[in-house]
Structure formats: C-alpha cells, structure tokens
C-alpha atoms as one frame of an Amber mdcrd trajectory, in Angstrom:
protein
  36.732 119.431 120.275  39.065 116.755 119.405  41.774 117.753 117.345  41.795
 117.710 113.869  44.915 114.882 113.466  45.280 114.238 109.439  48.337 111.799
 108.997  50.244 109.826 111.587  49.583 110.817 115.407  52.478 109.836 118.047
  50.765 108.449 121.747  52.817 108.283 124.863  53.815 104.719 124.056  54.814
 105.580 120.938  58.800 106.012 121.831  58.981 102.364 123.450  57.512 101.171
 120.237  59.794 102.651 118.198  63.065 101.747 120.089  61.787  98.425 120.180
  60.990  98.257 116.487  64.708  99.219 115.388  66.264  97.578 118.230  64.888
  93.976 116.512  65.483  95.279 113.280  69.504  95.415 113.772  69.095  91.971
 115.140  67.130  90.553 112.045  68.921  92.393 109.695  72.759  91.359 111.615
  71.400  87.785 111.580  69.742  87.805 108.205  72.766  89.102 106.545  75.637
  87.593 108.661  77.250  86.435 105.992  76.951  89.213 103.497  78.140  91.424
 105.991  81.077  89.119 107.905  83.817  91.254 106.896  82.511  94.868 107.479
  83.915  94.922 110.991  86.795  93.788 110.366  87.591  96.319 108.154  86.195
  98.670 110.244  88.802  98.045 112.865  91.788  98.138 110.382  90.850 101.453
 108.929  90.760 102.492 112.495  94.353 102.512 112.076  95.201 103.999 109.038
  95.959 108.073 109.063  93.353 110.992 107.942  95.175 110.938 105.012  94.289
 107.600 103.071  92.227 108.417 100.198  88.201 108.136 101.741  89.479 107.570
 105.163  85.930 108.419 107.082  83.952 106.269 104.211  86.269 103.520 105.429
  84.634 103.863 108.904  81.570 103.271 108.024  79.499 100.865 110.331  77.478
  97.850 109.435  74.839  99.780 110.964  74.939 102.071 108.594  75.434  99.940
 105.756  72.273  97.749 106.963  70.602 101.549 107.162  71.520 101.998 103.118
  70.779  98.554 101.304  67.243  98.866 102.968  66.853 102.612 101.893  67.951
 101.679  98.459  65.305  98.721  98.348  62.101 101.112  99.622  63.105 104.089
  97.427  63.330 101.206  94.592  59.559 100.062  95.302  58.330 103.739  95.956
  59.919 104.748  92.139  59.035 101.891  90.145  55.397 103.342  88.813  56.909
 106.466  87.890  60.385 104.861  86.449  58.257 102.810  83.807  56.101 105.116
  82.743  59.134 107.985  82.088  59.671 107.945  78.137  63.621 107.794  78.471
  65.815 105.248  80.574  69.029 106.549  81.148  71.740 104.060  83.504  74.704
 105.328  85.490  77.356 102.921  86.126  80.677 103.553  88.230  83.969 103.644
  86.730  84.993 100.698  88.852  83.267  98.256  86.410  86.527  98.989  83.879
  89.398  98.807  86.086  91.138  95.914  84.263  94.904  95.125  83.215  94.105
  96.535  79.691  93.214  99.931  79.378  89.883 101.186  79.254  89.170 103.525
  76.298  86.661 105.221  77.320  85.916 108.640  76.318  86.478 111.408  79.150
  83.170 113.867  79.256  82.285 116.826  81.819  78.930 114.964  81.811  80.125
 111.090  82.072  82.162 109.058  80.307  81.229 107.522  77.873  82.364 103.457
  77.453  83.875 102.060  74.014  83.135  98.466  74.735  86.841  97.609  74.019
  86.802  94.519  76.067  83.649  92.013  75.724  84.474  90.768  78.887  84.012
  94.237  80.996  80.532  94.205  82.671  80.452  98.209  81.653  80.665  97.037
  78.429  77.849  94.481  78.910  75.128  96.980  80.297  75.549  99.234  77.351
  75.303  96.140  75.197  71.522  95.310  77.405  71.425  99.212  77.108  70.979
  99.529  73.485  68.907  96.064  73.443  66.045  98.289  75.071  67.149 101.881
  73.503  68.002 103.532  77.006  71.757 104.629  77.235  74.222 103.995  79.314
  77.056 106.489  81.100  79.879 106.239  83.891  78.550 108.155  86.742  80.427
 111.480  87.574  81.150 112.816  91.263  78.817 116.197  90.149  75.620 113.721
  90.145  73.135 116.509  90.190  74.915 117.972  86.849  74.750 115.094  84.834
  70.978 114.076  85.579  70.562 117.669  84.549  72.447 117.135  81.328  71.014
 113.913  80.304  67.325 114.928  81.372  67.333 117.942  78.349  69.214 115.520
  76.045  67.184 112.940  75.982  64.134 115.034  76.054  63.381 115.706  79.402
  61.051 113.164  80.917  63.492 110.432  81.738  63.701 107.663  84.881  67.205
 106.555  85.539  68.846 103.282  86.814  71.448 103.348  89.180  74.462 100.717
  89.252  76.161 101.218  92.611  78.325  99.964  96.246  75.596 100.098  98.966
  76.845 103.420 100.254  76.250 105.261  97.197  73.624 104.196  95.398  70.688
 105.223  97.712  72.454 108.403  97.901  72.266 108.534  94.142  68.637 107.593
  94.299  67.772 111.020  96.844  69.648 113.121  94.363  67.560 111.760  91.342
  64.331 112.351  93.866  65.552 116.018  94.384  65.501 116.287  90.554  61.988
 114.709  90.093  63.562 112.204  88.195  62.687 108.371  89.129  65.240 106.327
  89.917  65.304 102.752  90.501  69.193 100.967  91.437  70.743  97.651  91.593
  73.693  96.914  93.822  76.699  96.169  93.409  77.691  92.473  94.564  81.105
  93.899  96.111  83.210  96.920  95.131  86.616  96.584  94.149  87.441  99.977
  93.553  90.213 102.169  95.395  88.220 103.370  98.138  88.713  99.785  99.515
  91.208  98.392  98.233  94.893  99.018  97.902  95.326  96.937  94.653  91.979
  97.455  93.106  90.057  95.593  90.823  86.995  95.463  88.580  83.860  95.234
  90.975  80.829  93.365  89.786  76.880  93.456  89.572  74.398  90.955  88.362
  73.258  92.147  84.809  70.314  90.091  85.276  69.102  92.237  88.075  69.430
  94.899  85.836  68.022  93.095  82.666  64.669  92.652  85.283  64.393  96.494
  85.308  64.113  97.106  81.757  61.846  94.107  80.734  59.545  95.305  83.305
  59.343  98.854  81.930  59.832  97.548  77.718  58.894  94.014  78.110  61.111
  90.802  76.973
C-alpha cells in the first residue's frame, strides 16, 4: 500500500537540491546587494576586537549571511501577512526610538506601553510618521523592548482587531513580525535605510526611513 503523503515529500536527492539552492541563494544575494552590504564585513571585523562589555556586542557580530536571511524573511512575512493586515479594523505603527535622535532634546512622553511622540520637531521622521498615521486614523508609537506586552496593550485599547506596521532595522524587523504572529496580529513592515542608534554608532544619530514605503502600505489598506 502506498504511503499517504499529505504535504511535502523529501526524496533521496533532497539534501543535494537544498544545499545547491542555499549556495546559489547566498551567492546571488551577496552579488545583488553588494552595494548595500559593502560595510558589513569591515564592521564585524572591528567588532571582534571589542571587549564583551561593549553595548550590543553580540548583535554587532552579526554576519552578512544573517543580514541577508533576515532581510528576505521580512519580505516574505510582509507578503504572507498582507491580506490579513488589510482586513484588520485598526492599524498600529511601531517605530524605533532612533528616528528621534537629534541635537535638540526630544519631548516624547515616556510610557510603559511605548513612548508617545509630541511632534516637537517637524523635520524629525518620527513626527512625520505620527502625522501620516493620523491622516489614515492609524496610531503611531515608539517601540518597547517588551514588544509582546506592548502589542497586547494596544490590541485591547484599539478594540481587539488590529494590524501592525513595524518600522525597524534589518535585524529587528522580522523578529518583531514573528512576535506579532505569535499573538495572531498580522504585521507588515518598513526597513530603516540605515541604523543610527547607539548599538552601531559611538556618536548616535537619527536613523532614516523611506516614508513613501509606509504610505504605500496605508494606501493599499485605506485608499488614497
């Protein structure tokens, strides 16, 4: 009697096929994103010379291959979650504190469930995100280390049916989307163009995000 195979079935050549695919994926990825990843190896090399007491030491040792994996993971999660996100009644945008690092003091209000941007500086992209969110009746808040607790709080506060847009760096975005998935909250995302926070810089500066990418997600859900 033939075995009943409900989904996938790995044959004797599977390992060789998978190894070949992964090798080709790495090679193509490093070639395709050579410009974007140009500084990673040098940065990791310098980070290896630092002591373990350096803030975010292990994070700073992240390999170029892990950057590639998390970048692609984000994009796949973003596609998988698109329909459910568009059907969710309310939208929460979770943005990183590093968008608000400027020479002038930030006036955000610290809350246990996520700091609130007061739009004190018009050129600050955090303030611009809050303004954009309001035009779609969405809400924007700074992220918290305990993301699961933050998402649970806002899900309850916003009526229970929410979708999330995460704005984060390569090494945080897919991780945050997985956390949202564990709570059955559909999440989409927008990558920072670069990270300016203290994890990567001795002299932190404001990170950068392409607001048009965020606007595209909101327009797809709510219309222009």
